[in-house]
C-alpha positions in Angstrom: 81.9 229.1 66.4 80.4 231.9 68.6 82.6 234.3 70.4 82.6 233.6 74.1 82.5 236.7 76.6 83.0 236.2 80.2 81.3 238.6 82.7 83.0 238.6 86.2 80.1 239.4 88.5 78.9 239.1 92.0 75.3 238.2 93.1 74.4 241.3 95.1 76.0 243.9 92.8 73.6 246.0 90.9 76.2 247.1 88.4 76.8 243.5 87.5 73.0 242.9 87.0 72.9 246.2 84.9 75.7 245.2 82.6 74.4 241.7 82.0 71.1 243.2 81.0 72.6 245.8 78.9 74.7 243.1 77.0 71.5 241.1 75.8 70.9 243.0 72.6 74.6 243.2 71.9 74.9 239.3 72.3 71.9 239.0 70.1 73.1 241.2 67.3 76.8 239.7 67.4 75.9 236.0 68.1 78.3 236.0 70.9 77.6 234.0 74.0 78.0 235.0 77.6 79.4 233.1 80.5 78.9 234.6 83.8 81.5 233.9 86.8 80.9 234.7 90.3 84.0 236.5 91.5 83.4 235.5 95.2 83.3 231.8 94.2 87.1 231.9 93.1 89.8 233.3 95.3 92.2 234.1 92.2 89.2 236.0 90.4 88.5 237.9 93.8 92.1 238.8 94.1 92.4 240.1 90.6 88.9 241.8 90.2 87.3 242.3 93.6 86.7 246.0 93.3 86.5 246.1 89.6 83.2 244.1 89.0 81.5 243.9 86.9 84.3 243.1 84.4 83.7 241.9 80.8 86.4 239.8 79.2 87.2 238.1 76.0 89.9 235.7 76.8 92.4 237.7 78.8 91.3 241.1 77.1 89.4 243.3 79.4 86.8 245.0 77.4 85.2 247.3 80.2 84.4 247.2 83.9 81.7 248.9 85.9 79.5 249.8 82.9 79.0 248.4 79.5 81.0 250.5 76.9 78.7 249.3 74.2 80.3 251.1 71.1 83.8 249.9 72.3 82.4 246.3 72.7 80.5 246.3 69.4 83.7 247.6 67.4 85.9 245.0 69.3 83.4 242.2 68.2 83.4 243.4 64.7 87.3 243.4 64.4 87.7 239.8 65.8 85.0 238.3 63.3 
């Protein structure tokens, strides 16, 4: 079963778009899949992550925010396999 990562994002956020784009090669190499959630569509997410977006999560584990930390995420994905 593929690992599912969650990107907490917002539609008008250029950092969010940049992180999603930067994730594409990492997702392809790892076989992980990405779910994108709009922080502004969920009051609980907005309360928790409003100023941190984009935030990349695996379950409740925050992997990075603002910018993709490729090496850290790659290492994390290798460890959980």
